[in-house]
Each structure stands twice: as structure tokens, then as C-alpha cells.
C-alpha positions in Angstrom: -10.4 -24.6 6.2 -8.6 -21.1 8.2 -5.0 -20.5 7.6 -2.6 -18.6 10.1 1.0 -18.1 9.8 2.4 -20.4 12.5 0.3 -23.4 14.4 1.8 -24.7 17.8 1.2 -27.9 19.0 1.2 -27.9 23.1 0.8 -25.5 25.6 3.9 -26.2 27.3 6.3 -23.6 28.3 8.2 -23.9 24.4 4.7 -23.3 23.4 3.4 -20.7 25.3 6.7 -18.6 24.8 7.3 -19.0 21.3 3.4 -17.9 20.6 3.8 -14.9 22.9 6.9 -14.0 21.1 5.6 -14.3 18.0 2.2 -12.3 18.9 4.6 -9.6 19.9 6.5 -9.1 16.6 3.3 -9.0 14.7 3.3 -12.8 13.8 -0.2 -14.9 14.0 0.5 -17.7 15.7 -1.9 -20.1 17.3 -1.6 -22.8 19.9 -3.9 -26.1 19.7 -3.4 -28.0 23.2 -5.1 -31.7 23.9 -5.7 -30.4 28.0 -7.9 -28.1 29.8 -6.8 -24.7 30.9 -7.8 -26.0 34.5 -5.2 -28.8 34.1 -2.9 -27.0 33.1 -2.6 -24.2 35.6 -4.0 -26.5 38.5 -3.4 -30.3 38.3 -1.0 -31.3 41.3 0.7 -33.8 38.8 2.0 -30.3 36.6 4.2 -29.2 39.5 7.4 -30.3 38.0 10.9 -28.7 37.7 11.4 -25.4 39.6 15.1 -24.3 38.6 15.6 -21.7 36.1 18.7 -20.9 34.9 19.9 -17.0 35.0 19.3 -16.9 31.5 16.0 -18.2 31.2 14.9 -15.8 34.3 16.2 -13.3 32.1 14.5 -14.7 29.0 10.8 -14.5 30.9 11.9 -11.0 32.2 12.6 -9.8 28.2 9.3 -11.7 27.0 7.1 -9.2 29.7 6.3 -12.8 31.4 8.1 -12.4 34.9 7.1 -10.0 36.9 5.0 -12.4 38.9 8.1 -14.8 39.3 10.2 -12.3 40.7 7.8 -11.6 43.3 6.8 -15.1 44.3 10.1 -16.8 43.0 13.3 -17.6 45.1 17.1 -16.6 44.2 19.8 -19.5 44.9 23.2 -18.5 44.8 24.1 -21.8 44.9 23.5 -25.3 45.8 24.7 -28.4 48.4 26.5 -31.6 47.7 25.9 -34.0 50.6 28.8 -37.0 50.6 30.0 -39.0 53.1 28.3 -37.2 55.9 29.4 -33.8 55.2 27.7 -31.0 53.1 30.0 -29.1 50.4 28.4 -25.7 49.4 28.7 -24.8 45.9 28.6 -20.8 45.6 27.4 -20.3 42.1 27.9 -16.2 42.2 31.6 -16.8 43.6 32.2 -19.3 41.2 30.4 -18.2 37.8 29.0 -14.7 38.8 25.2 -15.9 38.3 22.9 -17.2 40.1 19.5 -19.5 39.7 16.3 -18.6 40.4 13.3 -21.0 42.0 9.8 -20.7 40.4 7.5 -24.1 39.4 7.4 -24.8 35.9 3.4 -24.8 36.6 3.3 -21.7 37.7 5.6 -20.0 34.7 2.8 -22.1 32.4 -0.1 -20.3 34.1 1.7 -16.9 33.9 2.4 -16.9 30.3 -1.4 -18.4 29.4 -2.9 -15.3 31.2 -0.5 -13.1 29.4 -0.8 -14.7 25.9 -4.9 -14.1 26.4 -5.0 -10.9 28.0 -2.8 -9.8 25.3 -5.6 -11.4 21.8 -3.6 -14.4 21.8 -5.2 -17.3 20.8 -5.0 -21.1 22.6 -7.5 -23.3 21.7 -7.7 -25.6 24.9 -8.8 -29.2 24.6 -8.4 -29.5 20.6 -6.4 -32.9 20.0 -4.1 -32.8 17.0 -4.3 -36.4 15.3 -2.4 -35.8 12.5 -0.1 -33.6 10.3 -0.3 -33.5 6.6 2.0 -31.7 3.8 4.8 -30.4 6.6 7.4 -30.2 3.5 5.7 -27.0 1.9 2.0 -26.5 3.1 1.3 -27.9 6.7 -1.8 -28.7 7.8 -3.2 -30.2 11.4 -5.9 -32.3 11.7 -7.7 -31.9 15.0 -10.4 -32.8 17.2 -12.6 -30.4 19.1 -13.9 -30.4 22.8 -17.6 -31.9 21.1 -15.4 -34.8 19.1 -15.9 -32.8 15.8 -12.8 -33.0 13.3 -11.1 -29.9 11.7 -8.3 -28.6 10.0 -6.1 -25.7 9.9 -3.7 -24.6 7.4 -0.4 -23.0 8.2 2.9 -21.7 7.3 5.0 -23.0 9.4 3.7 -26.0 12.3 6.2 -26.2 15.6 5.5 -29.2 17.8 5.8 -28.6 21.5 4.0 -31.6 22.9 6.3 -32.9 25.5 8.4 -35.9 25.8 5.7 -38.4 24.9 5.6 -36.1 21.2 2.8 -37.0 18.8 4.2 -34.2 16.8 7.7 -36.3 16.8 6.2 -38.8 15.0 5.6 -37.2 12.2 9.2 -35.9 11.4 10.3 -37.9 8.4 13.5 -40.0 8.6 14.6 -38.5 12.4 17.1 -40.4 14.5 16.2 -40.8 18.0 19.5 -41.3 20.0 18.8 -42.0 23.7 20.0 -43.3 26.8 18.1 -45.0 29.6 19.3 -45.0 33.1 19.3 -48.4 35.7 17.0 -46.1 38.2 14.4 -44.2 38.5 13.2 -41.4 41.1 10.5 -41.6 43.8 8.9 -37.8 44.0 6.7 -36.1 46.4 5.3 -32.5 46.8 4.5 -32.4 50.7 3.3 -29.7 52.8 6.5 -28.8 54.5 9.4 -26.5 54.8 12.5 -27.4 52.8 15.0 -29.4 54.1 17.5 -26.1 53.6 17.7 -22.7 52.2 18.8 -24.1 49.2 18.8 -27.5 47.0 20.5 -30.3 48.5 21.9 -33.4 46.0 22.4 -36.1 48.4 25.0 -39.0 47.5 24.7 -41.8 49.7 25.2 -45.6 49.8 21.4 -46.3 50.0 21.0 -44.0 47.1 20.5 -40.3 45.7 18.4 -37.9 47.2 17.2 -34.6 46.0 15.7 -31.9 48.4 14.0 -29.2 46.6 11.5 -26.9 47.4 8.5 -24.8 45.3 7.9 -22.4 48.0 9.0 -21.5 51.8 6.6 -24.1 53.0 6.6 -26.6 50.0 8.8 -29.0 49.6 9.5 -31.2 46.0 11.9 -34.1 47.0 13.0 -37.0 45.2 14.4 -40.6 46.4 16.6 -43.0 43.9 15.1 -46.3 43.2 14.9 -49.2 41.1 13.1 -48.6 37.4 10.7 -51.2 38.1 9.2 -49.5 41.4 5.9 -49.4 42.5 4.4 -46.8 44.0 2.4 -48.9 46.1 5.7 -50.2 47.7 6.3 -47.0 49.8 4.1 -45.7 51.8 4.2 -42.1 53.8 6.1 -43.4 56.5 8.9 -45.2 54.7 9.5 -42.4 52.3 9.9 -39.8 55.0 12.6 -42.3 56.9 14.3 -43.1 54.0 14.7 -39.3 53.1 16.6 -38.9 56.2 18.6 -41.8 56.0 19.7 -40.2 53.3 20.4 -36.9 54.4 22.1 -38.1 57.8 24.4 -36.0 59.5 23.6 -33.0 57.2 20.0 -31.8 57.9 16.7 -32.8 58.8 13.4 -33.3 56.9 10.3 -32.9 58.9 7.0 -34.8 57.5 4.2 -33.1 56.3 0.8 -34.1 54.3 1.5 -35.4 51.3 0.2 -33.5 48.3 1.5 -36.2 45.4 3.7 -38.8 44.7 5.2 -40.1 41.4 7.6 -42.3 39.8 9.8 -40.8 37.0 12.0 -43.2 34.8 15.5 -41.5 34.0 16.7 -41.4 30.4 18.3 -39.0 27.8 16.7 -38.6 24.1 17.9 -36.2 21.2 15.9 -36.0 17.8 18.3 -35.1 15.0 17.2 -33.4 13.0 14.7 -31.4 14.7 13.1 -30.4 11.4 11.7 -31.3 8.4 10.4 -28.5 5.4 8.2 -26.1 7.3 8.0 -28.2 10.6 9.9 -27.9 13.7 10.4 -29.4 17.0 11.2 -27.5 20.4 11.5 -28.6 24.0 10.8 -32.0 24.9 9.6 -32.9 21.8 13.2 -32.8 20.9 15.1 -33.9 23.4 14.5 -35.1 26.9 17.1 -35.1 29.9 17.8 -36.5 32.7 16.0 -34.2 35.7 19.3 -34.3 37.8 20.6 -31.3 36.3 17.2 -29.3 36.1 17.9 -28.4 32.3 14.5 -29.1 31.0 12.3 -26.1 30.8 15.5 -24.6 30.2 16.1 -26.1 27.4 12.7 -25.5 26.1 13.3 -21.6 26.2 16.8 -21.7 24.2 15.1 -24.1 21.9 12.5 -21.2 21.1 15.0 -18.3 21.5 16.8 -19.9 18.6 13.3 -20.8 16.6 11.7 -17.3 17.1 14.9 -15.5 15.9 14.8 -17.7 12.7 11.1 -17.0 12.3 11.0 -13.6 12.4 14.0 -13.1 10.3 11.7 -14.8 7.7 8.9 -12.7 8.1 10.5 -9.4 8.9 13.5 -9.6 6.2 12.9 -12.4 4.0 15.4 -14.3 5.5 15.0 -18.2 5.6 18.9 -19.0 6.1 18.0 -19.0 10.0 15.3 -21.6 9.7 17.5 -23.7 7.1 20.1 -24.0 10.2 17.7 -24.4 12.7 18.8 -28.1 13.8 22.6 -27.2 14.0 21.8 -24.2 16.0 19.7 -25.5 18.4 22.1 -29.0 19.2 24.8 -26.8 20.5 23.1 -25.9 23.6 21.1 -29.4 23.6 24.3 -31.8 23.6 25.7 -29.1 26.1 22.7 -29.8 28.7 22.7 -33.7 27.8 26.4 -33.8 28.8 25.9 -31.8 31.9 22.7 -33.7 32.7 25.0 -37.2 32.2 27.4 -36.0 34.1 25.5 -35.0 37.0 23.8 -38.3 37.1 26.4 -40.6 37.1 28.2 -38.5 39.9 25.4 -38.5 42.0 23.8 -41.5 41.9 24.7 -44.9 43.4 26.0 -47.7 41.0 25.7 -51.4 41.3 28.8 -52.7 39.4 31.4 -51.9 41.9 34.2 -50.6 39.8 31.7 -48.0 38.4 31.0 -47.0 42.2 34.4 -46.9 43.1 35.1 -44.4 39.6 31.9 -42.4 41.1 33.3 -42.0 44.6 37.0 -41.1 43.6 34.9 -38.3 41.1 33.2 -36.9 44.2 36.3 -36.4 46.1 37.8 -35.2 42.8 35.0 -32.3 43.3 35.2 -31.3 46.7 39.2 -30.6 46.4 39.4 -29.1 43.1 38.0 -25.3 42.4 37.8 -26.0 38.7 35.5 -28.9 38.9 33.4 -26.5 41.1 33.5 -23.9 38.8 32.4 -26.5 35.7 29.8 -27.4 37.5 28.5 -24.1 38.6 28.9 -22.8 34.9 27.1 -25.3 33.7 24.3 -25.4 36.2 23.5 -21.4 35.7 23.4 -22.4 32.2 26.5 -19.9 30.9 26.5 -22.1 28.0 22.8 -22.7 27.5 20.3 -20.0 28.1 22.8 -17.5 28.9 23.8 -17.4 25.0 20.3 -16.4 24.3 19.2 -14.1 26.9 20.1 -10.8 24.6 18.7 -12.1 21.6 15.1 -11.2 22.9 16.1 -7.4 23.3 14.7 -6.9 19.7 11.9 -8.7 19.8 
């Protein structure tokens, strides 16, 4: 049975960044990923979040995986909030001193895979982890190869980074899962058409919320608030474009274009406590899920990795396990901050069925338009001053 120092389950943003940082510091890490490399890098279903906090961008650059992001990504100074037929521009640079970066998660995953493999790192694609043993003192991963053979991998530490539907999470004994399900979903499209504006538009409309974003100057990613039991077949292309323009009326216009992908995303929040057991740790969506309204998912994954990487290196380089022991405590600080902001943005912008709650929401929107302090709260949280911004400097010596 082969032995490694750190075994990582999942080749998403969290798993790949952690493996890359550990390898650079001389720690042997192996990533096991159930999907193929081609699926991770090219599947249209993988084109997800694309907003990077300023700290996440800095982490990627300092980790040595961000040069293509700088070349192909888009720096945004702020966002638009559209409501009552008007658009309020929030200038993040003026309000917080920072900006955000738009670069698709799939593209960053592609970049990290390439960097890691070219530098001699190891990713076992199409190796499905089917079980975990000995997590308290001597972890062993049970996996299945692409040919269907069973294998075992011994490690000193195991990290579960296999996403929101994590199988690794199920092996965390005594975990408490705190979650909230929202009474709506997002219908999302990826289309070959110019974005509705040069920056993201968050639109609050009586017909429902809509988000207008982009992946490039010619590729748009747009969303519509729909019922949680909505069916994709009820939304032909013509209806989607009509509804997008309804919810953007008086602010901008969306030009129809070829649809590359159409999907439904349930809206939920989830936090696992604790995020560790023995020599087993969770990072990224395996440990917590946020509604996408606040654009925090991938950014939180990078925060977790910054905390866990620092703890693992303290153990391997200094023999100090104190940071590992308090990983959950340290990580939950940024996790709950992001959950707070994501909940605030979600309840602020989505049309609510309860008349009393909807009236309160309208009052919040009016307050936001009139209050520089509330605008600063939104800007500081959106750019990540209290999440990834706390950790960018921790990678300087990795």
C-alpha cells in the first residue's frame, strides 16, 4: 500500500490550490479526482462562478497560478444595483479601496491543473474515492481506478475537497450540519452574446431577481429567480430572453445569442461544524455552501486553503500542531462572515411572497440607496476585506 503525506479528495479550486502550495513547500500531496481531466477543463457544465475577491486574486498570483488570469480576466471597479427602474452604481474602489476580478472558475481550475502537473505534481484523474478509514490517527483512502480495480492509499492527513455534494463529508463523525433552504432557485444561462453592461448588474424587480454577469466580452452568464420546483423545459430560449429584458427594463438591454448551457441552481446555505476530525479536514464547498448571490463560493475555498496550508506547514516544518488543532475555529471566522453577507444579499434582492417581508425588503433597498455607510458595508464584504483579504499575505513565505 502506497503512503503519502497528504491525500486530497477532489480536484476543484480548493484541492488544487492546496496541492500546489504543499508541493512548492516540499510536502508530498496526491489529489484523487473522480472525473476526467477533460471534463474538469472543458465541460460547459463547469462554467460557474467567476467573481474573485481582491484577496483571492492576490492569493492566485502569489501561488504562481494567476498569470493567465491577469491576461484574460476583467478587473471591475464595482457593480450596479437596479431597482425601481433605476441603476445605482457602487464604486468599490472609492468605498473600500479595492476592486474585484472576473475570471471563470473553470479557467482557474484549468490553470492550476496545468501548473501543478508541469511542476511534477500528481493528480489521479478518474480515481473515485469510495471509503475512508483510520481518520483519527492513520488515514487510509479506498478508491476505484478507471479500470474498476480497488486500491488503498495511506496518508498522514486527508483533506476532503470534493464539492457541495461531498462524499468525504459523510465520513466526518459527529459533524453538525447547519443549513437553510431558500424558497426560490436560479435559472442560469451561458450565452454567446455581449454582456448587458461593463460590470455586473444585480436587478431587483417585482417579477423576480435577475443577475447579469459575464465570462468575457463576448460570453454572458445571466440568471433569473424562479420557483424552486421550476422545470427547465418550461423555459424555452424566447421566454428566457424576454424575461431577462423585462427584469432589466429602464436600465439596459440584453441581446439574444446562442445558448451554450442552461441550468437550475437551488439556493441554500450550509455549514459543517466542526470542519475536522483527527487527521481529516474539510475545505471549500465540502465544508460550507453559500447562495451564489454574494459571489463567495470559490473565494471561501481559497480562504480555507490559506488557513489549512499554514497549519500543515507549521506541523511539517516546525513540529507545531496547534494551528491544525484550531483549524475549525480559525476557518469559521471567514465562513460565517461570508454566510452573513450572502444571506443579506439574497434576502435584499430576491422578491419575497410574504407581503410584510417584501415591504421590509423594499425599505432596505431605499435605505441602501440613501446610506453611504450601508453601501460601504456592501462594498467591503463584496471585495473580501473580511474574508480572503485576511489571508493574502500568509502565502508570501510559502
